[in-house]
MDAnalysis code that builds the backbone (N, CA, C; Angstrom):
import MDAnalysis as mda
import numpy as np

u = mda.Universe.empty(318, n_residues=106, atom_resindex=np.repeat(np.arange(106), 3), trajectory=True)
u.add_TopologyAttr("name", ["N", "CA", "C"] * 106)
u.add_TopologyAttr("resid", np.arange(1, 107))
u.add_TopologyAttr("resname", ["MET", "TRP", "CYS", "CYS", "SER", "THR", "TRP", "GLY", "CYS", "PRO", "THR", "TRP", "THR", "ALA", "SER", "ARG", "SER", "ALA", "GLY", "GLY", "HIS", "GLU", "VAL", "ALA", "LEU", "THR", "PRO", "LYS", "GLU", "PHE", "ASP", "ILE", "LEU", "GLU", "CYS", "LEU", "ALA", "ALA", "ASP", "PRO", "GLY", "ARG", "VAL", "VAL", "THR", "ARG", "GLN", "GLU", "VAL", "LEU", "GLU", "ARG", "ALA", "TRP", "ASP", "ALA", "HIS", "TRP", "TYR", "GLY", "PRO", "THR", "LYS", "VAL", "LEU", "ASP", "VAL", "HIS", "ILE", "ALA", "ALA", "LEU", "ARG", "ARG", "THR", "LEU", "GLY", "VAL", "PRO", "GLY", "LEU", "VAL", "GLU", "THR", "VAL", "TYR", "GLY", "ARG", "GLY", "PHE", "HIS", "LEU", "GLY", "VAL", "PRO", "GLU", "PRO", "GLY", "GLN", "ASP", "PRO", "ASP", "ALA", "GLY", "ALA", "PRO"])
u.atoms.positions = np.array([
    [10.222, 18.227, -21.087],
    [10.799, 17.423, -20.498],
    [9.704, 16.998, -18.988],
    [9.682, 15.354, -19.342],
    [8.512, 14.991, -18.826],
    [8.289, 14.595, -16.738],
    [7.858, 15.380, -15.921],
    [8.020, 15.250, -14.426],
    [6.807, 14.902, -14.066],
    [6.800, 13.830, -12.574],
    [5.364, 14.233, -12.864],
    [4.604, 15.083, -11.618],
    [5.128, 16.510, -11.790],
    [4.624, 17.649, -11.708],
    [3.265, 17.921, -13.368],
    [3.705, 16.785, -14.393],
    [3.257, 17.600, -15.363],
    [2.005, 16.378, -15.336],
    [1.864, 15.894, -14.567],
    [0.526, 15.268, -14.251],
    [-0.845, 15.283, -13.505],
    [-0.680, 16.395, -13.989],
    [-1.491, 17.747, -13.412],
    [-2.861, 17.472, -12.864],
    [-3.590, 16.662, -11.695],
    [-4.924, 16.206, -11.442],
    [-5.283, 15.998, -10.335],
    [-6.759, 15.727, -10.666],
    [-6.297, 15.372, -8.357],
    [-6.796, 13.687, -8.830],
    [-6.654, 12.969, -7.420],
    [-6.287, 11.771, -7.475],
    [-7.493, 10.579, -7.735],
    [-8.740, 11.741, -7.737],
    [-9.872, 10.618, -8.294],
    [-10.243, 10.742, -9.950],
    [-9.035, 11.055, -10.605],
    [-9.776, 11.556, -11.670],
    [-8.936, 10.253, -12.573],
    [-9.413, 8.981, -13.336],
    [-9.032, 7.848, -14.570],
    [-8.157, 8.051, -15.064],
    [-7.776, 10.095, -15.421],
    [-7.174, 9.953, -16.691],
    [-6.132, 10.918, -16.105],
    [-5.306, 11.674, -16.626],
    [-3.886, 12.362, -16.777],
    [-3.768, 12.869, -17.699],
    [-3.388, 14.356, -17.585],
    [-2.393, 15.575, -18.229],
    [-0.906, 14.887, -18.868],
    [-0.913, 14.051, -19.661],
    [0.812, 14.314, -20.771],
    [0.695, 14.964, -21.683],
    [1.702, 15.689, -20.920],
    [1.706, 17.220, -22.428],
    [1.351, 18.010, -22.586],
    [0.329, 18.142, -21.543],
    [-1.787, 18.700, -22.573],
    [-2.332, 17.983, -23.096],
    [-2.056, 16.867, -22.975],
    [-2.984, 15.746, -24.119],
    [-3.723, 15.062, -23.094],
    [-5.039, 15.007, -22.988],
    [-5.762, 13.876, -22.032],
    [-5.625, 12.031, -22.267],
    [-4.970, 12.325, -21.424],
    [-4.905, 10.238, -21.243],
    [-5.645, 9.486, -21.039],
    [-6.682, 8.035, -21.290],
    [-8.181, 8.098, -20.923],
    [-7.146, 6.156, -19.843],
    [-6.692, 6.425, -18.981],
    [-6.440, 4.919, -18.595],
    [-8.162, 4.154, -17.658],
    [-7.271, 3.548, -17.694],
    [-8.124, 2.336, -16.514],
    [-7.891, 2.178, -15.392],
    [-9.007, 2.400, -14.434],
    [-8.361, 2.584, -13.467],
    [-7.584, 0.981, -12.515],
    [-7.482, 0.584, -13.124],
    [-6.248, -0.718, -12.434],
    [-4.896, 0.539, -13.378],
    [-4.981, 1.039, -14.149],
    [-3.464, 1.906, -14.873],
    [-3.272, 2.478, -13.962],
    [-4.355, 3.676, -13.943],
    [-4.683, 4.822, -12.711],
    [-4.007, 4.272, -11.763],
    [-4.549, 3.511, -10.821],
    [-3.794, 2.595, -9.297],
    [-2.104, 2.692, -9.217],
    [-1.880, 1.954, -10.293],
    [-0.456, 1.880, -11.056],
    [0.775, 3.172, -10.926],
    [-0.279, 3.708, -11.992],
    [0.399, 5.224, -12.174],
    [0.687, 5.590, -11.298],
    [-0.339, 6.424, -10.767],
    [-0.702, 6.637, -9.233],
    [0.552, 6.185, -7.353],
    [0.680, 4.263, -8.157],
    [1.699, 4.740, -7.177],
    [2.944, 4.615, -7.645],
    [3.040, 4.671, -8.715],
    [4.835, 5.001, -8.397],
    [4.703, 6.400, -8.972],
    [4.210, 7.248, -9.211],
    [3.880, 8.745, -8.674],
    [4.330, 8.743, -7.599],
    [3.685, 8.191, -6.549],
    [3.909, 8.728, -5.258],
    [5.076, 8.914, -4.630],
    [6.082, 8.755, -5.363],
    [7.841, 9.024, -5.038],
    [8.512, 8.631, -6.192],
    [8.841, 9.757, -7.612],
    [9.130, 9.497, -8.177],
    [10.973, 9.565, -7.835],
    [10.786, 8.346, -9.554],
    [12.001, 8.212, -9.189],
    [12.383, 6.732, -8.272],
    [11.864, 6.578, -7.129],
    [11.943, 5.512, -6.529],
    [12.057, 4.430, -7.216],
    [12.487, 3.065, -6.471],
    [12.589, 1.704, -7.312],
    [10.886, 1.033, -6.294],
    [9.648, 0.906, -6.785],
    [9.035, 0.272, -6.587],
    [8.567, -1.466, -6.000],
    [8.742, -1.481, -5.681],
    [8.961, -3.394, -5.965],
    [7.186, -3.877, -6.289],
    [7.823, -5.484, -7.191],
    [6.492, -5.618, -7.131],
    [5.418, -5.593, -6.839],
    [5.732, -6.237, -5.505],
    [4.677, -6.457, -4.017],
    [3.989, -5.501, -4.128],
    [4.873, -4.422, -3.409],
    [3.932, -3.371, -3.221],
    [2.872, -2.480, -4.436],
    [2.836, -2.469, -5.325],
    [2.413, -2.342, -6.722],
    [1.332, -3.304, -6.524],
    [1.501, -4.714, -6.021],
    [0.351, -5.760, -5.927],
    [-0.667, -4.937, -5.129],
    [0.071, -5.188, -3.805],
    [-0.560, -4.402, -2.594],
    [-1.188, -2.995, -2.801],
    [-0.726, -2.426, -3.536],
    [-1.491, -0.407, -3.442],
    [-2.213, -0.945, -4.593],
    [-2.208, -1.646, -5.741],
    [-3.092, -1.389, -7.068],
    [-3.576, -2.101, -6.928],
    [-4.023, -3.940, -6.238],
    [-4.927, -4.202, -6.262],
    [-5.150, -4.506, -4.189],
    [-4.515, -5.598, -3.714],
    [-4.302, -5.254, -1.908],
    [-4.176, -6.616, -1.051],
    [-3.574, -6.275, -0.178],
    [-2.666, -7.039, 0.483],
    [-3.397, -7.977, 0.534],
    [-4.523, -8.591, -0.198],
    [-4.914, -10.344, 0.340],
    [-5.385, -10.637, -1.377],
    [-4.560, -9.589, -1.841],
    [-5.212, -10.638, -3.500],
    [-4.636, -12.122, -4.074],
    [-4.587, -12.879, -4.332],
    [-3.812, -13.871, -4.134],
    [-3.977, -14.007, -6.620],
    [-3.083, -14.703, -6.993],
    [-3.147, -15.100, -8.102],
    [-1.364, -14.561, -8.891],
    [-1.597, -14.900, -10.068],
    [-0.237, -15.058, -10.339],
    [0.115, -12.930, -10.769],
    [1.130, -13.012, -10.916],
    [2.665, -11.081, -10.224],
    [2.501, -11.420, -12.681],
    [1.940, -12.130, -12.808],
    [2.062, -11.682, -14.488],
    [0.906, -10.791, -14.546],
    [-0.092, -10.801, -13.660],
    [-1.155, -10.093, -14.171],
    [-0.255, -8.496, -13.703],
    [0.153, -8.223, -13.896],
    [1.104, -7.583, -13.424],
    [1.575, -6.519, -14.315],
    [2.606, -7.747, -14.772],
    [3.130, -7.534, -15.850],
    [2.459, -6.705, -17.337],
    [1.878, -7.857, -17.569],
    [0.307, -6.732, -18.395],
    [-0.170, -5.996, -18.976],
    [-0.801, -5.641, -16.948],
    [-1.039, -4.263, -16.870],
    [-0.086, -3.146, -17.117],
    [1.022, -2.841, -16.620],
    [2.796, -2.148, -16.565],
    [2.766, -2.615, -18.572],
    [2.644, -3.399, -18.789],
    [2.585, -3.233, -20.381],
    [1.049, -2.102, -21.107],
    [0.231, -2.520, -20.619],
    [-0.880, -1.391, -20.995],
    [-0.717, -0.155, -20.742],
    [0.040, -0.098, -19.450],
    [0.039, 1.037, -18.949],
    [1.399, 2.448, -20.129],
    [2.050, 1.315, -20.476],
    [3.806, 1.899, -21.170],
    [2.941, 2.236, -22.120],
    [1.594, 1.437, -23.204],
    [0.992, 1.576, -24.233],
    [0.170, 2.792, -24.760],
    [-0.592, 2.664, -23.588],
    [-0.981, 4.436, -23.096],
    [-0.641, 5.153, -22.742],
    [0.461, 4.876, -22.203],
    [1.065, 7.000, -22.254],
    [1.774, 7.133, -23.675],
    [2.117, 5.330, -23.956],
    [2.819, 5.842, -25.642],
    [4.339, 6.685, -25.531],
    [4.973, 6.364, -24.346],
    [6.551, 7.158, -23.991],
    [7.522, 6.355, -23.027],
    [8.308, 6.186, -24.550],
    [8.990, 4.904, -24.060],
    [9.710, 5.409, -23.379],
    [10.253, 4.670, -21.844],
    [10.836, 4.893, -20.803],
    [10.934, 5.688, -19.568],
    [9.284, 5.915, -20.029],
    [8.742, 6.740, -18.848],
    [8.025, 5.887, -17.375],
    [7.963, 4.344, -17.709],
    [7.600, 3.631, -16.885],
    [8.213, 2.222, -16.701],
    [10.038, 2.180, -15.817],
    [11.456, 1.649, -16.235],
    [10.419, 0.840, -15.498],
    [11.577, -0.691, -16.381],
    [11.540, -2.138, -15.436],
    [12.883, -1.922, -14.386],
    [13.028, -2.472, -12.754],
    [13.971, -2.287, -12.501],
    [14.556, -3.700, -12.531],
    [15.413, -4.484, -13.038],
    [15.651, -6.293, -13.337],
    [15.776, -6.841, -11.717],
    [14.655, -7.175, -11.613],
    [14.799, -8.402, -10.045],
    [14.370, -7.217, -8.806],
    [14.083, -5.878, -8.951],
    [13.490, -4.862, -7.683],
    [11.759, -4.485, -7.376],
    [11.898, -4.414, -9.204],
    [10.235, -3.645, -9.695],
    [10.610, -2.852, -10.663],
    [9.887, -2.205, -10.218],
    [9.411, -0.042, -11.120],
    [10.103, 0.770, -10.399],
    [9.907, 1.763, -11.683],
    [9.554, 2.673, -11.502],
    [10.049, 4.214, -12.655],
    [9.598, 5.049, -12.351],
    [8.872, 6.524, -13.759],
    [10.698, 6.626, -13.401],
    [10.544, 6.601, -14.843],
    [11.937, 7.233, -15.698],
    [12.131, 7.932, -16.085],
    [13.096, 8.745, -17.250],
    [13.621, 9.963, -17.668],
    [12.743, 9.594, -18.986],
    [12.235, 10.232, -19.883],
    [11.330, 9.337, -21.813],
    [12.867, 9.931, -22.419],
    [12.735, 8.597, -23.366],
    [14.340, 8.815, -23.837],
    [14.395, 10.530, -25.000],
    [15.394, 11.022, -25.125],
    [14.852, 12.199, -26.138],
    [14.921, 12.267, -27.258],
    [13.541, 13.364, -27.422],
    [13.141, 12.986, -29.177],
    [10.740, 12.852, -28.183],
    [11.261, 11.983, -27.327],
    [10.114, 11.255, -26.550],
    [8.910, 12.223, -25.811],
    [9.193, 13.369, -25.615],
    [8.937, 14.440, -25.382],
    [7.054, 14.581, -26.100],
    [6.146, 15.174, -25.794],
    [5.085, 15.551, -26.525],
    [5.493, 16.977, -26.860],
    [5.443, 17.498, -25.566],
    [5.764, 18.673, -25.792],
    [7.311, 19.413, -26.457],
    [7.994, 18.202, -26.861],
    [9.614, 18.601, -27.646],
    [8.701, 19.916, -29.113],
    [9.525, 20.621, -29.044],
    [9.611, 21.253, -30.031],
    [7.824, 21.925, -30.482],
    [7.797, 22.158, -28.935],
    [5.768, 22.818, -28.710],
    [7.182, 24.649, -28.729],
    [6.419, 24.969, -29.243],
    [6.413, 26.637, -28.872],
    [6.115, 27.000, -27.056],
])
């Protein structure tokens, strides 16, 4: 099972270890994941992600966040890890059964 403790790396690196596999992230993907992993399970609002991954004075379409979230999901390759909470924001979820990269590993 995946949990934030398996994402073991210092915050200054732009990659994460997922189930023993290195996953290369873009700087923005890393910022978004770091924001969500800061308090696992808590719903982080879209505005909070935008302010923490960009800055409080960033001005632009919020669709930019949707594009980066989609890219992060593809990069991680684990359905259900980054979940959208309709009308509220995003949170790190529990991957679907059988999607754990360590499943079946000794």
